[in-house]
PDB file of N, CA, C and O in Angstrom:
ATOM      1  N   MET A   1     -21.897  -1.033  11.326  1.00  0.00           N
ATOM      2  CA  MET A   1     -20.511  -1.393  11.172  1.00  0.00           C
ATOM      3  C   MET A   1     -19.666  -0.463  12.043  1.00  0.00           C
ATOM      4  O   MET A   1     -19.863   0.752  12.049  1.00  0.00           O
ATOM      5  N   THR A   2     -18.734  -1.048  12.766  1.00  0.00           N
ATOM      6  CA  THR A   2     -17.879  -0.240  13.628  1.00  0.00           C
ATOM      7  C   THR A   2     -16.638   0.202  12.870  1.00  0.00           C
ATOM      8  O   THR A   2     -16.207  -0.450  11.920  1.00  0.00           O
ATOM      9  N   ASN A   3     -16.080   1.307  13.300  1.00  0.00           N
ATOM     10  CA  ASN A   3     -14.876   1.849  12.688  1.00  0.00           C
ATOM     11  C   ASN A   3     -13.677   1.320  13.457  1.00  0.00           C
ATOM     12  O   ASN A   3     -13.266   1.903  14.460  1.00  0.00           O
ATOM     13  N   GLN A   4     -13.111   0.202  12.978  1.00  0.00           N
ATOM     14  CA  GLN A   4     -11.997  -0.421  13.668  1.00  0.00           C
ATOM     15  C   GLN A   4     -10.708  -0.215  12.891  1.00  0.00           C
ATOM     16  O   GLN A   4     -10.692  -0.273  11.661  1.00  0.00           O
ATOM     17  N   ALA A   5      -9.647   0.023  13.611  1.00  0.00           N
ATOM     18  CA  ALA A   5      -8.328   0.137  12.998  1.00  0.00           C
ATOM     19  C   ALA A   5      -7.538  -1.115  13.333  1.00  0.00           C
ATOM     20  O   ALA A   5      -7.752  -1.734  14.374  1.00  0.00           O
ATOM     21  N   LYS A   6      -6.634  -1.480  12.454  1.00  0.00           N
ATOM     22  CA  LYS A   6      -5.795  -2.641  12.681  1.00  0.00           C
ATOM     23  C   LYS A   6      -4.395  -2.315  12.181  1.00  0.00           C
ATOM     24  O   LYS A   6      -4.234  -1.648  11.160  1.00  0.00           O
ATOM     25  N   THR A   7      -3.401  -2.781  12.891  1.00  0.00           N
ATOM     26  CA  THR A   7      -2.014  -2.573  12.509  1.00  0.00           C
ATOM     27  C   THR A   7      -1.545  -3.741  11.657  1.00  0.00           C
ATOM     28  O   THR A   7      -1.783  -4.900  11.994  1.00  0.00           O
ATOM     29  N   TYR A   8      -0.872  -3.427  10.546  1.00  0.00           N
ATOM     30  CA  TYR A   8      -0.307  -4.446   9.665  1.00  0.00           C
ATOM     31  C   TYR A   8       1.176  -4.189   9.487  1.00  0.00           C
ATOM     32  O   TYR A   8       1.630  -3.048   9.560  1.00  0.00           O
ATOM     33  N   ARG A   9       1.923  -5.246   9.254  1.00  0.00           N
ATOM     34  CA  ARG A   9       3.349  -5.126   8.959  1.00  0.00           C
ATOM     35  C   ARG A   9       3.489  -5.009   7.446  1.00  0.00           C
ATOM     36  O   ARG A   9       3.001  -5.862   6.706  1.00  0.00           O
ATOM     37  N   ILE A  10       4.150  -3.962   6.993  1.00  0.00           N
ATOM     38  CA  ILE A  10       4.325  -3.704   5.569  1.00  0.00           C
ATOM     39  C   ILE A  10       5.805  -3.824   5.241  1.00  0.00           C
ATOM     40  O   ILE A  10       6.655  -3.326   5.979  1.00  0.00           O
ATOM     41  N   LYS A  11       6.106  -4.483   4.139  1.00  0.00           N
ATOM     42  CA  LYS A  11       7.494  -4.679   3.724  1.00  0.00           C
ATOM     43  C   LYS A  11       8.182  -3.333   3.511  1.00  0.00           C
ATOM     44  O   LYS A  11       7.579  -2.384   3.008  1.00  0.00           O
ATOM     45  N   GLY A  12       9.451  -3.268   3.901  1.00  0.00           N
ATOM     46  CA  GLY A  12      10.218  -2.030   3.817  1.00  0.00           C
ATOM     47  C   GLY A  12      10.236  -1.412   2.431  1.00  0.00           C
ATOM     48  O   GLY A  12      10.128  -0.193   2.292  1.00  0.00           O
ATOM     49  N   SER A  13      10.373  -2.245   1.401  1.00  0.00           N
ATOM     50  CA  SER A  13      10.414  -1.708   0.035  1.00  0.00           C
ATOM     51  C   SER A  13       9.089  -1.055  -0.341  1.00  0.00           C
ATOM     52  O   SER A  13       9.063  -0.074  -1.085  1.00  0.00           O
ATOM     53  N   LEU A  14       7.993  -1.599   0.173  1.00  0.00           N
ATOM     54  CA  LEU A  14       6.682  -1.016  -0.104  1.00  0.00           C
ATOM     55  C   LEU A  14       6.482   0.272   0.681  1.00  0.00           C
ATOM     56  O   LEU A  14       5.827   1.200   0.207  1.00  0.00           O
ATOM     57  N   VAL A  15       7.046   0.325   1.878  1.00  0.00           N
ATOM     58  CA  VAL A  15       6.976   1.549   2.678  1.00  0.00           C
ATOM     59  C   VAL A  15       7.692   2.677   1.943  1.00  0.00           C
ATOM     60  O   VAL A  15       7.200   3.805   1.897  1.00  0.00           O
ATOM     61  N   GLU A  16       8.850   2.371   1.370  1.00  0.00           N
ATOM     62  CA  GLU A  16       9.600   3.392   0.630  1.00  0.00           C
ATOM     63  C   GLU A  16       8.801   3.904  -0.562  1.00  0.00           C
ATOM     64  O   GLU A  16       8.793   5.106  -0.827  1.00  0.00           O
ATOM     65  N   LYS A  17       8.133   3.016  -1.280  1.00  0.00           N
ATOM     66  CA  LYS A  17       7.306   3.433  -2.419  1.00  0.00           C
ATOM     67  C   LYS A  17       6.137   4.297  -1.948  1.00  0.00           C
ATOM     68  O   LYS A  17       5.785   5.284  -2.594  1.00  0.00           O
ATOM     69  N   ALA A  18       5.541   3.920  -0.820  1.00  0.00           N
ATOM     70  CA  ALA A  18       4.422   4.697  -0.279  1.00  0.00           C
ATOM     71  C   ALA A  18       4.890   6.081   0.160  1.00  0.00           C
ATOM     72  O   ALA A  18       4.174   7.066  -0.018  1.00  0.00           O
ATOM     73  N   LYS A  19       6.089   6.158   0.734  1.00  0.00           N
ATOM     74  CA  LYS A  19       6.637   7.459   1.140  1.00  0.00           C
ATOM     75  C   LYS A  19       6.837   8.365  -0.070  1.00  0.00           C
ATOM     76  O   LYS A  19       6.571   9.566  -0.008  1.00  0.00           O
ATOM     77  N   LYS A  20       7.311   7.777  -1.179  1.00  0.00           N
ATOM     78  CA  LYS A  20       7.494   8.565  -2.404  1.00  0.00           C
ATOM     79  C   LYS A  20       6.152   9.081  -2.912  1.00  0.00           C
ATOM     80  O   LYS A  20       6.049  10.235  -3.327  1.00  0.00           O
ATOM     81  N   LEU A  21       5.124   8.236  -2.883  1.00  0.00           N
ATOM     82  CA  LEU A  21       3.791   8.680  -3.288  1.00  0.00           C
ATOM     83  C   LEU A  21       3.302   9.811  -2.395  1.00  0.00           C
ATOM     84  O   LEU A  21       2.707  10.779  -2.869  1.00  0.00           O
ATOM     85  N   HIS A  22       3.559   9.678  -1.108  1.00  0.00           N
ATOM     86  CA  HIS A  22       3.154  10.684  -0.131  1.00  0.00           C
ATOM     87  C   HIS A  22       3.811  12.024  -0.453  1.00  0.00           C
ATOM     88  O   HIS A  22       3.144  13.057  -0.501  1.00  0.00           O
ATOM     89  N   ILE A  23       5.109  11.995  -0.670  1.00  0.00           N
ATOM     90  CA  ILE A  23       5.840  13.224  -0.991  1.00  0.00           C
ATOM     91  C   ILE A  23       5.356  13.812  -2.313  1.00  0.00           C
ATOM     92  O   ILE A  23       5.143  15.019  -2.421  1.00  0.00           O
ATOM     93  N   ASN A  24       5.184  12.955  -3.315  1.00  0.00           N
ATOM     94  CA  ASN A  24       4.711  13.431  -4.620  1.00  0.00           C
ATOM     95  C   ASN A  24       3.327  14.065  -4.522  1.00  0.00           C
ATOM     96  O   ASN A  24       3.044  15.054  -5.199  1.00  0.00           O
ATOM     97  N   TYR A  25       2.470  13.499  -3.683  1.00  0.00           N
ATOM     98  CA  TYR A  25       1.133  14.072  -3.494  1.00  0.00           C
ATOM     99  C   TYR A  25       1.247  15.484  -2.920  1.00  0.00           C
ATOM    100  O   TYR A  25       0.601  16.416  -3.398  1.00  0.00           O
ATOM    101  N   ILE A  26       2.069  15.620  -1.898  1.00  0.00           N
ATOM    102  CA  ILE A  26       2.233  16.926  -1.250  1.00  0.00           C
ATOM    103  C   ILE A  26       2.793  17.946  -2.234  1.00  0.00           C
ATOM    104  O   ILE A  26       2.328  19.084  -2.284  1.00  0.00           O
ATOM    105  N   ILE A  27       3.786  17.542  -3.013  1.00  0.00           N
ATOM    106  CA  ILE A  27       4.386  18.456  -3.996  1.00  0.00           C
ATOM    107  C   ILE A  27       3.377  18.825  -5.074  1.00  0.00           C
ATOM    108  O   ILE A  27       3.237  19.996  -5.425  1.00  0.00           O
ATOM    109  N   ASP A  28       2.679  17.831  -5.596  1.00  0.00           N
ATOM    110  CA  ASP A  28       1.734  18.058  -6.688  1.00  0.00           C
ATOM    111  C   ASP A  28       0.531  18.886  -6.253  1.00  0.00           C
ATOM    112  O   ASP A  28       0.137  19.829  -6.939  1.00  0.00           O
ATOM    113  N   ARG A  29      -0.051  18.530  -5.112  1.00  0.00           N
ATOM    114  CA  ARG A  29      -1.275  19.184  -4.644  1.00  0.00           C
ATOM    115  C   ARG A  29      -1.020  20.375  -3.740  1.00  0.00           C
ATOM    116  O   ARG A  29      -1.920  21.171  -3.470  1.00  0.00           O
ATOM    117  N   LYS A  30       0.221  20.488  -3.273  1.00  0.00           N
ATOM    118  CA  LYS A  30       0.570  21.537  -2.304  1.00  0.00           C
ATOM    119  C   LYS A  30      -0.386  21.502  -1.113  1.00  0.00           C
ATOM    120  O   LYS A  30      -0.882  22.524  -0.639  1.00  0.00           O
ATOM    121  N   GLU A  31      -0.613  20.295  -0.665  1.00  0.00           N
ATOM    122  CA  GLU A  31      -1.568  20.042   0.419  1.00  0.00           C
ATOM    123  C   GLU A  31      -1.008  18.929   1.301  1.00  0.00           C
ATOM    124  O   GLU A  31      -0.654  17.857   0.810  1.00  0.00           O
ATOM    125  N   ALA A  32      -0.931  19.188   2.591  1.00  0.00           N
ATOM    126  CA  ALA A  32      -0.442  18.179   3.523  1.00  0.00           C
ATOM    127  C   ALA A  32      -1.494  17.101   3.735  1.00  0.00           C
ATOM    128  O   ALA A  32      -2.689  17.381   3.828  1.00  0.00           O
ATOM    129  N   VAL A  33      -1.026  15.875   3.809  1.00  0.00           N
ATOM    130  CA  VAL A  33      -1.906  14.743   4.068  1.00  0.00           C
ATOM    131  C   VAL A  33      -1.103  13.720   4.872  1.00  0.00           C
ATOM    132  O   VAL A  33       0.101  13.566   4.666  1.00  0.00           O
ATOM    133  N   ASP A  34      -1.768  13.033   5.774  1.00  0.00           N
ATOM    134  CA  ASP A  34      -1.090  12.008   6.561  1.00  0.00           C
ATOM    135  C   ASP A  34      -0.668  10.846   5.674  1.00  0.00           C
ATOM    136  O   ASP A  34      -1.368  10.485   4.728  1.00  0.00           O
ATOM    137  N   GLU A  35       0.478  10.269   5.990  1.00  0.00           N
ATOM    138  CA  GLU A  35       0.959   9.102   5.255  1.00  0.00           C
ATOM    139  C   GLU A  35      -0.072   7.973   5.306  1.00  0.00           C
ATOM    140  O   GLU A  35      -0.231   7.231   4.337  1.00  0.00           O
ATOM    141  N   ALA A  36      -0.764   7.846   6.424  1.00  0.00           N
ATOM    142  CA  ALA A  36      -1.779   6.800   6.565  1.00  0.00           C
ATOM    143  C   ALA A  36      -2.891   6.950   5.534  1.00  0.00           C
ATOM    144  O   ALA A  36      -3.461   5.952   5.092  1.00  0.00           O
ATOM    145  N   GLU A  37      -3.202   8.176   5.147  1.00  0.00           N
ATOM    146  CA  GLU A  37      -4.248   8.385   4.142  1.00  0.00           C
ATOM    147  C   GLU A  37      -3.809   7.878   2.775  1.00  0.00           C
ATOM    148  O   GLU A  37      -4.622   7.371   2.002  1.00  0.00           O
ATOM    149  N   VAL A  38      -2.521   8.019   2.481  1.00  0.00           N
ATOM    150  CA  VAL A  38      -1.991   7.477   1.230  1.00  0.00           C
ATOM    151  C   VAL A  38      -2.117   5.952   1.248  1.00  0.00           C
ATOM    152  O   VAL A  38      -2.542   5.349   0.263  1.00  0.00           O
ATOM    153  N   ILE A  39      -1.751   5.342   2.358  1.00  0.00           N
ATOM    154  CA  ILE A  39      -1.871   3.884   2.495  1.00  0.00           C
ATOM    155  C   ILE A  39      -3.326   3.460   2.360  1.00  0.00           C
ATOM    156  O   ILE A  39      -3.624   2.481   1.676  1.00  0.00           O
ATOM    157  N   ASN A  40      -4.234   4.186   3.004  1.00  0.00           N
ATOM    158  CA  ASN A  40      -5.662   3.853   2.897  1.00  0.00           C
ATOM    159  C   ASN A  40      -6.150   3.951   1.457  1.00  0.00           C
ATOM    160  O   ASN A  40      -6.937   3.114   1.014  1.00  0.00           O
ATOM    161  N   ALA A  41      -5.692   4.961   0.721  1.00  0.00           N
ATOM    162  CA  ALA A  41      -6.078   5.108  -0.685  1.00  0.00           C
ATOM    163  C   ALA A  41      -5.553   3.939  -1.513  1.00  0.00           C
ATOM    164  O   ALA A  41      -6.260   3.418  -2.376  1.00  0.00           O
ATOM    165  N   LEU A  42      -4.318   3.531  -1.252  1.00  0.00           N
ATOM    166  CA  LEU A  42      -3.739   2.393  -1.964  1.00  0.00           C
ATOM    167  C   LEU A  42      -4.513   1.109  -1.683  1.00  0.00           C
ATOM    168  O   LEU A  42      -4.787   0.326  -2.592  1.00  0.00           O
ATOM    169  N   ILE A  43      -4.858   0.902  -0.427  1.00  0.00           N
ATOM    170  CA  ILE A  43      -5.622  -0.293  -0.063  1.00  0.00           C
ATOM    171  C   ILE A  43      -6.994  -0.261  -0.713  1.00  0.00           C
ATOM    172  O   ILE A  43      -7.442  -1.263  -1.272  1.00  0.00           O
ATOM    173  N   LEU A  44      -7.660   0.879  -0.646  1.00  0.00           N
ATOM    174  CA  LEU A  44      -8.992   0.990  -1.245  1.00  0.00           C
ATOM    175  C   LEU A  44      -8.943   0.677  -2.735  1.00  0.00           C
ATOM    176  O   LEU A  44      -9.757  -0.099  -3.237  1.00  0.00           O
ATOM    177  N   LYS A  45      -7.999   1.274  -3.434  1.00  0.00           N
ATOM    178  CA  LYS A  45      -7.876   1.024  -4.875  1.00  0.00           C
ATOM    179  C   LYS A  45      -7.569  -0.448  -5.136  1.00  0.00           C
ATOM    180  O   LYS A  45      -8.138  -1.054  -6.044  1.00  0.00           O
ATOM    181  N   GLY A  46      -6.679  -1.014  -4.350  1.00  0.00           N
ATOM    182  CA  GLY A  46      -6.317  -2.421  -4.518  1.00  0.00           C
ATOM    183  C   GLY A  46      -7.469  -3.359  -4.221  1.00  0.00           C
ATOM    184  O   GLY A  46      -7.655  -4.353  -4.923  1.00  0.00           O
ATOM    185  N   LEU A  47      -8.241  -3.058  -3.197  1.00  0.00           N
ATOM    186  CA  LEU A  47      -9.374  -3.913  -2.844  1.00  0.00           C
ATOM    187  C   LEU A  47     -10.411  -3.956  -3.950  1.00  0.00           C
ATOM    188  O   LEU A  47     -11.122  -4.948  -4.112  1.00  0.00           O
ATOM    189  N   GLU A  48     -10.494  -2.872  -4.712  1.00  0.00           N
ATOM    190  CA  GLU A  48     -11.474  -2.807  -5.797  1.00  0.00           C
ATOM    191  C   GLU A  48     -11.020  -3.574  -7.033  1.00  0.00           C
ATOM    192  O   GLU A  48     -11.848  -3.935  -7.869  1.00  0.00           O
ATOM    193  N   THR A  49      -9.718  -3.829  -7.163  1.00  0.00           N
ATOM    194  CA  THR A  49      -9.220  -4.426  -8.405  1.00  0.00           C
ATOM    195  C   THR A  49      -8.482  -5.747  -8.237  1.00  0.00           C
ATOM    196  O   THR A  49      -8.344  -6.490  -9.209  1.00  0.00           O
ATOM    197  N   VAL A  50      -8.008  -6.060  -7.052  1.00  0.00           N
ATOM    198  CA  VAL A  50      -7.192  -7.263  -6.862  1.00  0.00           C
ATOM    199  C   VAL A  50      -8.022  -8.530  -7.093  1.00  0.00           C
ATOM    200  O   VAL A  50      -9.191  -8.612  -6.717  1.00  0.00           O
ATOM    201  N   GLN A  51      -7.379  -9.501  -7.717  1.00  0.00           N
ATOM    202  CA  GLN A  51      -7.995 -10.802  -7.971  1.00  0.00           C
ATOM    203  C   GLN A  51      -7.227 -11.852  -7.165  1.00  0.00           C
ATOM    204  O   GLN A  51      -6.094 -11.613  -6.749  1.00  0.00           O
ATOM    205  N   ASN A  52      -7.842 -13.004  -6.950  1.00  0.00           N
ATOM    206  CA  ASN A  52      -7.152 -14.081  -6.245  1.00  0.00           C
ATOM    207  C   ASN A  52      -5.846 -14.440  -6.944  1.00  0.00           C
ATOM    208  O   ASN A  52      -4.864 -14.779  -6.282  1.00  0.00           O
ATOM    209  N   SER A  53      -5.824 -14.369  -8.266  1.00  0.00           N
ATOM    210  CA  SER A  53      -4.604 -14.681  -9.017  1.00  0.00           C
ATOM    211  C   SER A  53      -3.485 -13.690  -8.688  1.00  0.00           C
ATOM    212  O   SER A  53      -2.313 -14.065  -8.693  1.00  0.00           O
ATOM    213  N   ASP A  54      -3.830 -12.437  -8.403  1.00  0.00           N
ATOM    214  CA  ASP A  54      -2.829 -11.440  -8.019  1.00  0.00           C
ATOM    215  C   ASP A  54      -2.198 -11.799  -6.675  1.00  0.00           C
ATOM    216  O   ASP A  54      -0.986 -11.676  -6.493  1.00  0.00           O
ATOM    217  N   ILE A  55      -3.021 -12.236  -5.753  1.00  0.00           N
ATOM    218  CA  ILE A  55      -2.523 -12.628  -4.429  1.00  0.00           C
ATOM    219  C   ILE A  55      -1.637 -13.857  -4.555  1.00  0.00           C
ATOM    220  O   ILE A  55      -0.566 -13.922  -3.952  1.00  0.00           O
ATOM    221  N   ALA A  56      -2.090 -14.842  -5.346  1.00  0.00           N
ATOM    222  CA  ALA A  56      -1.302 -16.057  -5.559  1.00  0.00           C
ATOM    223  C   ALA A  56       0.046 -15.720  -6.194  1.00  0.00           C
ATOM    224  O   ALA A  56       1.069 -16.281  -5.801  1.00  0.00           O
ATOM    225  N   ARG A  57       0.059 -14.818  -7.162  1.00  0.00           N
ATOM    226  CA  ARG A  57       1.299 -14.413  -7.829  1.00  0.00           C
ATOM    227  C   ARG A  57       2.241 -13.732  -6.839  1.00  0.00           C
ATOM    228  O   ARG A  57       3.443 -13.995  -6.854  1.00  0.00           O
ATOM    229  N   TYR A  58       1.718 -12.871  -5.990  1.00  0.00           N
ATOM    230  CA  TYR A  58       2.530 -12.216  -4.964  1.00  0.00           C
ATOM    231  C   TYR A  58       3.172 -13.264  -4.053  1.00  0.00           C
ATOM    232  O   TYR A  58       4.363 -13.188  -3.754  1.00  0.00           O
ATOM    233  N   LEU A  59       2.376 -14.238  -3.617  1.00  0.00           N
ATOM    234  CA  LEU A  59       2.898 -15.276  -2.726  1.00  0.00           C
ATOM    235  C   LEU A  59       3.982 -16.104  -3.413  1.00  0.00           C
ATOM    236  O   LEU A  59       4.969 -16.482  -2.781  1.00  0.00           O
ATOM    237  N   GLU A  60       3.802 -16.387  -4.702  1.00  0.00           N
ATOM    238  CA  GLU A  60       4.823 -17.115  -5.469  1.00  0.00           C
ATOM    239  C   GLU A  60       6.121 -16.312  -5.533  1.00  0.00           C
ATOM    240  O   GLU A  60       7.201 -16.852  -5.295  1.00  0.00           O
ATOM    241  N   LEU A  61       6.015 -15.038  -5.853  1.00  0.00           N
ATOM    242  CA  LEU A  61       7.200 -14.185  -5.938  1.00  0.00           C
ATOM    243  C   LEU A  61       7.909 -14.082  -4.597  1.00  0.00           C
ATOM    244  O   LEU A  61       9.138 -14.066  -4.534  1.00  0.00           O
ATOM    245  N   ARG A  62       7.135 -14.012  -3.534  1.00  0.00           N
ATOM    246  CA  ARG A  62       7.723 -13.942  -2.196  1.00  0.00           C
ATOM    247  C   ARG A  62       8.449 -15.243  -1.869  1.00  0.00           C
ATOM    248  O   ARG A  62       9.534 -15.230  -1.288  1.00  0.00           O
ATOM    249  N   GLU A  63       7.843 -16.361  -2.245  1.00  0.00           N
ATOM    250  CA  GLU A  63       8.418 -17.670  -1.942  1.00  0.00           C
ATOM    251  C   GLU A  63       9.758 -17.889  -2.648  1.00  0.00           C
ATOM    252  O   GLU A  63      10.673 -18.476  -2.071  1.00  0.00           O
ATOM    253  N   VAL A  64       9.876 -17.423  -3.885  1.00  0.00           N
ATOM    254  CA  VAL A  64      11.131 -17.616  -4.627  1.00  0.00           C
ATOM    255  C   VAL A  64      12.144 -16.504  -4.353  1.00  0.00           C
ATOM    256  O   VAL A  64      13.240 -16.514  -4.913  1.00  0.00           O
ATOM    257  N   GLY A  65      11.788 -15.558  -3.506  1.00  0.00           N
ATOM    258  CA  GLY A  65      12.723 -14.526  -3.087  1.00  0.00           C
ATOM    259  C   GLY A  65      12.786 -13.304  -3.981  1.00  0.00           C
ATOM    260  O   GLY A  65      13.657 -12.453  -3.800  1.00  0.00           O
ATOM    261  N   GLU A  66      11.874 -13.199  -4.952  1.00  0.00           N
ATOM    262  CA  GLU A  66      11.866 -12.008  -5.804  1.00  0.00           C
ATOM    263  C   GLU A  66      11.295 -10.802  -5.071  1.00  0.00           C
ATOM    264  O   GLU A  66      11.557  -9.659  -5.442  1.00  0.00           O
ATOM    265  N   ILE A  67      10.524 -11.061  -4.043  1.00  0.00           N
ATOM    266  CA  ILE A  67      10.005 -10.006  -3.165  1.00  0.00           C
ATOM    267  C   ILE A  67      10.536 -10.311  -1.779  1.00  0.00           C
ATOM    268  O   ILE A  67      10.342 -11.409  -1.256  1.00  0.00           O
ATOM    269  N   LYS A  68      11.204  -9.338  -1.189  1.00  0.00           N
ATOM    270  CA  LYS A  68      11.787  -9.559   0.139  1.00  0.00           C
ATOM    271  C   LYS A  68      11.121  -8.703   1.156  1.00  0.00           C
ATOM    272  O   LYS A  68      11.479  -8.751   2.333  1.00  0.00           O
TER     273      LYS A  68
END
């Protein structure tokens, strides 16, 4: 398996939440970490638990404008 990186567009509101997690990690652990590592951790955790129904629900919320 090759180690490939890919760029994704992330919604601004989610970026803000990820930035808060990043800052909280640094404050709590007193250890610097790249913001990308926080995103990778979030994706890894999500990939292990997300169900098709979760994706469908997200798409529904986006369609009705509850997620912008």
